[in-house]
N, C-alpha and C positions, 0 to 999 in steps of 0.2 A: 506493499499500500504506502504510495505515496507518498513525503509530510506538506507536505505546502500546500493551499491549490490551486488550482489555473484554469479561469472561464475554457468553456468548449473543452476541456479532458478530463478523461473518464481520474479519476482518484481512487477507483481499485486497479484498475491497469491502463492505464494515460494509453486510451486507445483515443480516438475520434470524440463524442454523444452530441442524440441529438433531440433537440428541443419538440415538447407536446405543446408547450403550453404557457403561457406567464397573464401575469394576474400583480394586484396588487393591496400591501396590505402597511396599514398607519403610512409613513416613510417610509418602508424599503419595495420593491418592489422578487419576486423572484422568477426568475420563468424554470417549470420541470425537464426534466430530459433523461435520458437515460442509454449505455453504451449498449453499443447494440453486438457486441464483443464479446463484454461478459457477464448481459447481465445489468448492471445494477443497476437500480433509479434513485432518484430524488432531484435535492431544487438548487438550485442561481441563486442567488440571494442578493440582491446591490440595497446598498440609501443613494434612499432618491435627494436632490438637494435642487431649495429653490435659487430661481439664475433669474430668470423680469417679468420683468411681467408689459406684456407689446400692449400696442392696441388696436381695434379691429380692423389692420391693416396694417398685422405684423410689425411696425414701429413700432422703438423703443418707447417709455413714457418720461425716461428720463438716462443718464449714467448711470453704469456697474462699476461698483469699484469690489479689489478685490478684497483680502482681509491686508495687506502691506498697505490700502490707498490705494492700487494700479492700477491703472482704470480698461477693466477690460475688451478686449477687442471683440468685434461683435464679427458670426462669420456672416 
């Protein structure tokens, strides 16, 4: 068994996993997954973080800054 979790990799055998669904709980998102190699099943968990509020034209209402007070560039 692997000592560290790697997104998209089976923690039992290291093969690529297949995703079967996604759901949100509180500020977390999980992806149900299974390994087609060894049969392992489980969930990958991700933490959600607020980024910004935009208007209906998808334009930011104000500038966004990181923890170091640097303006975050938009994509």
